[in-house]
C-alpha positions as CSV (number, residue, x, y, z in Angstrom):
1,M,16.9,-18.3,-4.3
2,E,18.9,-15.2,-3.4
3,R,17.9,-13.5,-0.1
4,V,16.6,-10.2,-1.2
5,A,17.4,-7.0,0.6
6,I,16.1,-3.4,0.4
7,I,18.9,-0.8,0.8
8,G,17.1,2.4,0.0
9,A,13.7,4.0,-0.1
10,S,12.0,7.3,-1.0
11,M,8.7,9.0,-1.2
12,T,7.5,12.3,-2.7
13,Q,5.1,14.6,-1.1
14,F,1.6,13.1,-1.6
15,G,-1.4,15.3,-2.4
16,Q,-2.3,17.7,-5.2
17,R,0.8,18.3,-7.2
18,E,-0.2,21.1,-9.6
19,G,1.8,21.5,-12.8
20,E,3.5,18.2,-12.3
21,W,2.8,15.0,-14.2
22,V,3.4,11.3,-13.6
23,M,6.9,11.4,-15.2
24,D,7.9,14.3,-12.9
25,L,6.8,12.4,-9.9
26,L,8.4,9.1,-10.9
27,A,11.7,10.9,-11.6
28,E,11.6,12.7,-8.3
29,A,11.2,9.4,-6.3
30,G,13.7,7.6,-8.5
31,I,16.4,10.2,-8.0
32,D,15.8,10.3,-4.3
33,C,16.0,6.5,-4.0
34,L,19.3,6.3,-5.9
35,E,20.7,9.0,-3.5
36,D,19.3,7.2,-0.4
37,S,20.8,3.9,-1.4
38,G,24.1,5.2,-2.7
39,V,23.6,3.4,-6.0
40,D,24.7,4.9,-9.3
41,A,21.9,4.9,-12.0
42,A,24.3,3.0,-14.3
43,D,24.4,0.1,-11.9
44,V,20.6,-0.4,-12.0
45,E,20.0,-3.6,-14.0
46,H,16.2,-3.8,-13.8
47,L,13.7,-0.9,-13.5
48,Y,10.1,-1.6,-12.6
49,V,7.4,1.0,-12.7
50,S,4.1,0.4,-10.8
51,N,1.4,2.4,-12.4
52,M,-2.3,1.7,-12.9
53,A,-3.6,4.2,-15.4
54,S,-1.2,6.8,-16.7
55,G,-2.8,6.3,-20.1
56,E,-6.3,6.8,-18.8
57,F,-5.4,9.7,-16.5
58,E,-3.1,11.7,-18.8
59,G,-2.6,9.9,-22.1
60,Q,1.0,8.9,-21.1
61,T,2.3,5.5,-22.0
62,G,5.8,4.0,-22.2
63,V,6.6,5.4,-18.7
64,P,9.3,2.8,-17.7
65,N,11.4,3.4,-20.8
66,A,11.0,7.2,-20.3
67,L,12.0,6.9,-16.7
68,A,15.1,4.9,-17.6
69,H,16.0,7.8,-19.8
70,D,15.3,10.5,-17.2
71,L,17.3,8.7,-14.6
72,D,20.1,7.9,-17.0
73,A,19.7,4.3,-16.1
74,M,20.1,2.9,-19.6
75,P,20.4,0.1,-20.7
76,A,18.4,-1.3,-17.7
77,Y,15.6,-3.6,-18.6
78,T,12.3,-1.9,-17.9
79,Q,8.7,-3.1,-17.2
80,R,5.5,-1.6,-16.2
81,V,3.5,-3.4,-13.5
82,D,-0.3,-2.8,-13.5
83,Q,-2.5,-4.6,-11.0
84,T,-5.0,-1.9,-10.4
85,S,-4.8,-0.4,-6.9
86,S,-2.4,-3.2,-5.8
87,S,0.1,-2.2,-8.6
88,G,2.6,-1.1,-5.9
89,G,2.6,-4.4,-4.1
90,A,2.7,-6.3,-7.4
91,G,5.8,-4.2,-8.2
92,I,7.5,-5.3,-5.0
93,F,6.7,-8.9,-5.9
94,A,8.1,-8.4,-9.4
95,A,11.2,-6.6,-8.2
96,W,11.7,-9.3,-5.6
97,Q,11.4,-12.0,-8.3
98,S,14.0,-10.3,-10.5
99,V,16.5,-10.4,-7.7
100,A,15.6,-13.7,-6.1
101,S,15.9,-15.5,-9.4
102,G,19.4,-14.1,-10.0
103,A,18.3,-12.2,-13.0
104,S,19.3,-8.8,-11.5
105,D,21.8,-7.7,-8.9
106,M,20.3,-4.2,-8.6
107,T,16.6,-3.5,-9.1
108,L,14.9,-0.2,-8.7
109,L,11.1,-0.1,-8.2
110,V,9.2,3.2,-8.6
111,G,5.5,3.5,-8.2
112,G,3.5,6.6,-9.1
113,E,0.2,8.0,-10.2
114,K,-1.1,11.5,-11.3
115,M,-4.9,11.8,-10.5
116,T,-5.9,15.1,-9.1
117,H,-6.2,17.0,-12.4
118,K,-9.3,15.0,-13.1
119,T,-12.7,15.7,-11.4
120,T,-13.8,13.3,-8.7
121,G,-16.3,11.8,-11.1
122,E,-13.7,11.3,-13.8
123,A,-11.2,9.7,-11.4
124,T,-13.9,7.5,-9.9
125,D,-14.9,6.3,-13.3
126,V,-11.3,5.3,-14.2
127,I,-11.0,3.4,-10.9
128,A,-14.4,1.8,-11.4
129,S,-13.2,0.3,-14.7
130,L,-11.4,-2.4,-12.7
131,T,-14.7,-3.9,-11.7
132,H,-16.3,-6.8,-13.7
133,P,-18.2,-5.6,-16.8
134,V,-21.4,-7.1,-15.3
135,E,-21.0,-4.9,-12.2
136,Y,-19.6,-1.8,-14.0
137,K,-22.6,-1.5,-16.4
138,T,-25.0,-1.3,-13.5
139,G,-23.1,1.6,-12.1
140,V,-21.5,-0.3,-9.2
141,T,-18.3,1.4,-7.8
142,L,-15.8,0.5,-5.1
143,P,-17.4,2.9,-2.6
144,S,-20.7,1.1,-3.1
145,F,-19.1,-2.3,-2.4
146,A,-17.6,-0.8,0.7
147,G,-20.9,0.6,2.0
148,L,-22.7,-2.7,1.4
149,T,-19.9,-4.7,3.1
150,A,-19.7,-2.3,6.0
151,R,-23.4,-2.5,6.7
152,H,-23.3,-6.3,6.6
153,Y,-20.3,-6.4,8.9
154,L,-21.7,-4.0,11.5
155,E,-25.1,-5.9,11.7
156,R,-23.7,-9.4,11.5
157,F,-21.0,-8.9,14.2
158,D,-22.9,-6.4,16.3
159,A,-20.1,-3.8,15.8
160,P,-20.8,-0.2,16.7
161,R,-20.6,2.4,14.0
162,D,-18.1,4.4,15.9
163,S,-15.5,1.6,15.6
164,L,-15.0,2.5,12.0
165,A,-14.6,6.2,13.0
166,K,-11.9,5.1,15.4
167,V,-9.9,3.7,12.4
168,A,-10.1,7.1,10.7
169,V,-9.2,9.0,13.8
170,K,-6.1,6.8,14.5
171,N,-4.8,7.0,10.9
172,H,-5.3,10.8,10.7
173,K,-3.4,11.1,14.0
174,N,-0.5,9.0,12.6
175,G,-0.5,11.0,9.4
176,V,0.3,14.2,11.3
177,D,3.8,13.0,11.9
178,N,4.4,11.9,8.3
179,P,5.9,14.8,6.4
180,H,4.9,13.3,3.1
181,A,1.2,12.7,3.9
182,Q,-1.6,14.4,2.1
183,F,-3.7,15.2,5.2
184,R,-1.6,16.1,8.2
185,K,-4.4,17.0,10.6
186,E,-6.2,15.2,13.4
187,I,-9.9,14.6,13.4
188,D,-12.2,13.5,16.2
189,E,-14.9,10.8,16.1
190,E,-17.7,13.4,16.0
191,T,-16.2,14.9,12.9
192,A,-15.9,11.5,11.2
193,L,-19.4,10.4,12.2
194,E,-21.1,13.7,11.1
195,S,-19.3,14.0,7.8
196,P,-21.4,13.7,4.6
197,I,-22.7,10.2,3.7
198,V,-21.0,8.7,0.6
199,A,-22.2,5.1,0.7
200,D,-24.3,4.3,3.8
201,P,-23.2,3.7,6.5
202,L,-19.8,5.0,5.3
203,R,-19.1,8.8,5.4
204,L,-16.5,11.1,3.9
205,Y,-13.9,10.3,6.5
206,D,-14.2,6.6,5.9
207,F,-12.6,7.1,2.5
208,C,-9.1,7.8,1.3
209,P,-8.5,10.8,-1.0
210,I,-7.6,11.1,-4.7
211,T,-3.9,11.7,-4.7
212,D,-0.8,12.5,-6.8
213,G,2.5,10.9,-5.7
214,S,5.4,8.5,-6.1
215,A,7.5,6.2,-4.0
216,A,10.5,4.0,-4.6
217,L,12.6,1.1,-3.3
218,M,16.0,-0.3,-4.2
219,L,16.3,-4.1,-4.0
220,C,19.4,-6.3,-4.4
221,P,20.8,-9.7,-3.1
222,E,21.8,-9.6,0.6
223,D,25.5,-10.1,-0.1
224,V,25.4,-7.0,-2.4
225,A,23.5,-5.0,0.2
226,Q,26.4,-5.6,2.6
227,E,28.7,-3.8,0.2
228,Y,26.6,-0.7,0.6
229,T,25.3,-0.7,4.2
230,D,24.9,-2.7,7.4
231,N,21.5,-1.2,8.0
232,Y,19.1,-2.8,5.5
233,V,15.9,-4.9,5.4
234,V,15.3,-8.4,4.1
235,I,12.1,-9.5,2.4
236,S,11.6,-12.7,4.3
237,G,8.2,-13.6,2.8
238,I,6.0,-12.5,0.0
239,D,3.0,-13.9,-1.9
240,G,0.1,-12.8,-4.1
241,A,-3.4,-14.1,-4.6
242,T,-6.7,-13.4,-6.2
243,D,-10.4,-13.7,-5.3
244,T,-13.5,-13.7,-7.5
245,H,-13.7,-10.7,-9.8
246,V,-17.4,-10.6,-9.4
247,V,-17.7,-9.6,-5.7
248,H,-21.3,-10.9,-5.2
249,E,-20.1,-14.4,-6.1
250,R,-18.1,-14.7,-2.9
251,E,-19.4,-17.1,-0.3
252,D,-18.8,-14.6,2.5
253,P,-18.4,-10.9,1.7
254,T,-16.6,-10.2,4.9
255,V,-13.8,-12.6,4.0
256,M,-11.2,-11.4,1.5
257,G,-9.8,-14.6,0.1
258,G,-6.9,-12.9,-1.6
259,V,-5.8,-11.5,1.8
260,V,-6.1,-14.9,3.5
261,E,-4.2,-16.8,0.8
262,S,-1.4,-14.2,0.2
263,G,-1.0,-13.9,3.9
264,K,-0.6,-17.7,4.3
265,G,2.0,-17.8,1.6
266,A,4.0,-14.9,3.0
267,Y,3.9,-16.4,6.5
268,E,5.0,-19.8,5.2
269,M,7.9,-18.4,3.3
270,S,9.1,-16.2,6.1
271,G,8.6,-18.7,8.9
272,Y,6.8,-16.0,10.9
273,G,3.2,-15.9,12.0
274,P,0.7,-13.2,12.9
275,D,2.0,-13.0,16.5
276,D,5.5,-12.2,15.2
277,I,4.5,-9.1,13.4
278,D,5.6,-5.9,15.2
279,V,4.1,-3.3,12.8
280,A,1.8,-3.4,9.8
281,E,0.7,-1.3,6.9
282,L,-2.8,-2.2,5.6
283,H,-4.8,-1.0,2.6
284,D,-7.4,1.2,4.3
285,M,-8.9,2.6,1.1
286,F,-12.0,2.4,3.2
287,T,-12.0,2.0,6.9
288,I,-13.9,-1.3,6.7
289,L,-11.0,-2.8,4.8
290,E,-8.7,-2.4,7.9
291,F,-11.0,-4.7,9.8
292,L,-11.2,-7.3,7.0
293,Q,-7.5,-7.4,6.5
294,M,-6.8,-7.7,10.2
295,E,-9.0,-10.7,10.2
296,G,-7.7,-12.2,7.0
297,L,-4.1,-11.9,8.1
298,G,-4.8,-13.6,11.5
299,F,-4.4,-10.5,13.7
300,A,-8.0,-11.0,14.8
301,E,-10.7,-13.7,14.6
302,Q,-13.5,-13.1,12.1
303,G,-15.8,-10.4,13.4
304,E,-13.5,-9.4,16.2
305,A,-11.2,-6.8,14.6
306,W,-13.5,-4.0,15.7
307,K,-13.0,-5.0,19.3
308,L,-9.2,-4.7,19.1
309,V,-9.6,-1.3,17.5
310,E,-11.9,-0.2,20.4
311,E,-9.3,-1.5,22.9
312,G,-6.5,0.5,21.3
313,Y,-4.6,-2.6,20.2
314,T,-3.6,-1.0,16.9
315,E,-2.6,2.4,18.3
316,R,0.9,3.6,17.3
317,D,2.3,4.6,20.7
318,T,0.3,2.3,23.1
319,G,-0.9,-0.6,21.1
320,E,0.5,-4.1,20.8
321,L,0.3,-4.1,17.0
322,P,0.6,-0.6,15.5
323,I,-1.2,-0.5,12.2
324,N,-0.7,2.2,9.5
325,T,1.9,4.2,11.3
326,S,2.3,6.2,8.1
327,G,-1.3,7.4,8.3
328,G,-2.4,4.8,5.9
329,L,-4.1,5.5,2.6
330,K,-6.7,7.4,4.7
331,S,-4.3,10.2,5.7
332,K,-1.2,9.7,3.6
333,G,-3.2,9.5,0.4
334,H,-3.7,6.9,-2.4
335,P,-1.9,7.5,-5.7
336,L,-2.9,4.1,-7.1
337,G,0.4,2.8,-8.4
338,A,2.5,4.3,-5.6
339,S,0.4,3.1,-2.6
340,G,1.8,-0.4,-2.2
341,V,5.4,0.9,-2.7
342,A,4.8,3.6,-0.1
343,Q,3.6,0.9,2.3
344,G,7.0,-0.8,1.8
345,V,8.8,2.5,2.3
346,E,7.1,2.8,5.7
347,I,7.9,-0.7,6.9
348,Y,11.5,-0.2,5.6
349,E,11.9,3.0,7.6
350,Q,10.4,1.4,10.7
351,L,12.8,-1.5,10.6
352,V,15.9,0.5,10.0
353,G,14.9,3.1,12.6
354,E,14.4,6.0,10.3
355,A,10.7,6.7,10.9
356,G,11.2,9.8,13.1
357,P,8.3,10.6,15.4
358,R,6.4,7.7,13.9
359,Q,9.0,5.2,15.1
360,V,7.9,2.1,16.9
361,D,9.9,-0.9,18.3
362,A,9.9,-3.3,15.4
363,D,12.1,-6.1,14.0
364,V,9.5,-7.6,11.7
365,G,6.9,-5.8,9.6
366,L,4.1,-6.6,7.2
367,C,2.4,-4.7,4.4
368,C,-0.8,-5.8,2.5
369,N,-1.8,-4.1,-0.7
370,V,-5.3,-4.7,-2.1
371,G,-6.4,-4.4,-5.7
372,G,-10.1,-3.5,-6.3
373,F,-12.3,-4.9,-3.6
374,G,-10.0,-7.7,-2.7
375,N,-9.8,-8.9,-6.3
376,C,-6.0,-9.2,-6.1
377,V,-3.7,-8.9,-3.1
378,I,0.0,-8.9,-2.3
379,T,1.3,-9.5,1.2
380,T,5.0,-8.8,2.1
381,I,6.9,-9.5,5.3
382,M,10.1,-7.8,6.0
383,E,12.7,-8.1,8.8
384,A,15.6,-6.0,9.9
385,A,19.0,-7.3,9.0
386,Q,20.5,-9.5,11.6
């Protein structure tokens, strides 16, 4: 297989983008990524678009073909990648496969979603459609799964409620320094703990927002990357996995099997282990998910992640393993199809030294993108070019 490099990245402003639609957002990120990588649109051979629900949100289909036209990237092969809220990570996997297999020497991945023009109820219903029909018809939503799991975790492992608030506080603090983040303001634990209850014990600040936005990455073989730049990133490990679609069928609700299995595969391919990771982007759609992914990826023993958070282990400036330096989904925002790509953008920028005030000392980074409530997961490990 070809060693696959990333030579460019971009991200639009995340948040409420009034008067703009998914095609506008995708084109903005695509153009910026072409400029950042120094690649001509005519040289793009494969174009992947990560998007969960443009049809459901705005009646727009055929987005990859339309984007190729808007970017003047014809006759590039195009494909849409939909894997619910892990569509972005799945797009990285698909783009990596296109280059690693030798099928493409230049692959552009753009992820995006337009959501904020819908009411919260309408957007929640679109997202809830990814649950199993048995669960969906009873009114179960992802926030309710998160509340049930958080309650079980806190009681089973004797974790204090404020440990979850610390995740929200940390990620909001990191988001202040991300110019593209939806919420660039710090909060304190008291604010998080006294915010309105959404799904007990989780409150408003335990949840990510509804978001518009787009992000992009440019992938190519490493030998091609060296024709463009000396400062690039290599995808050294990547894997995807699934778990039971019916959440209550899982043997242990605090174990996300897709995280465990995709992490194992990515570690094995890369030759790295949990102790080798310098920075990580995790899918904190709900604060409890940061704990579950830390444990599933081997950064903490089961039931122990909350202790590391309490100790400051995951803090950006003082911790041993900075997590969600971008602000995470919690602060940066969660435009479904873009989120996994944006995780990759953050790790790329950290490894090439372009993260600005968010910069940490890192040679190896990891991102984990979760679909549904752990129904499908992609874990990617990147390293700075040697």
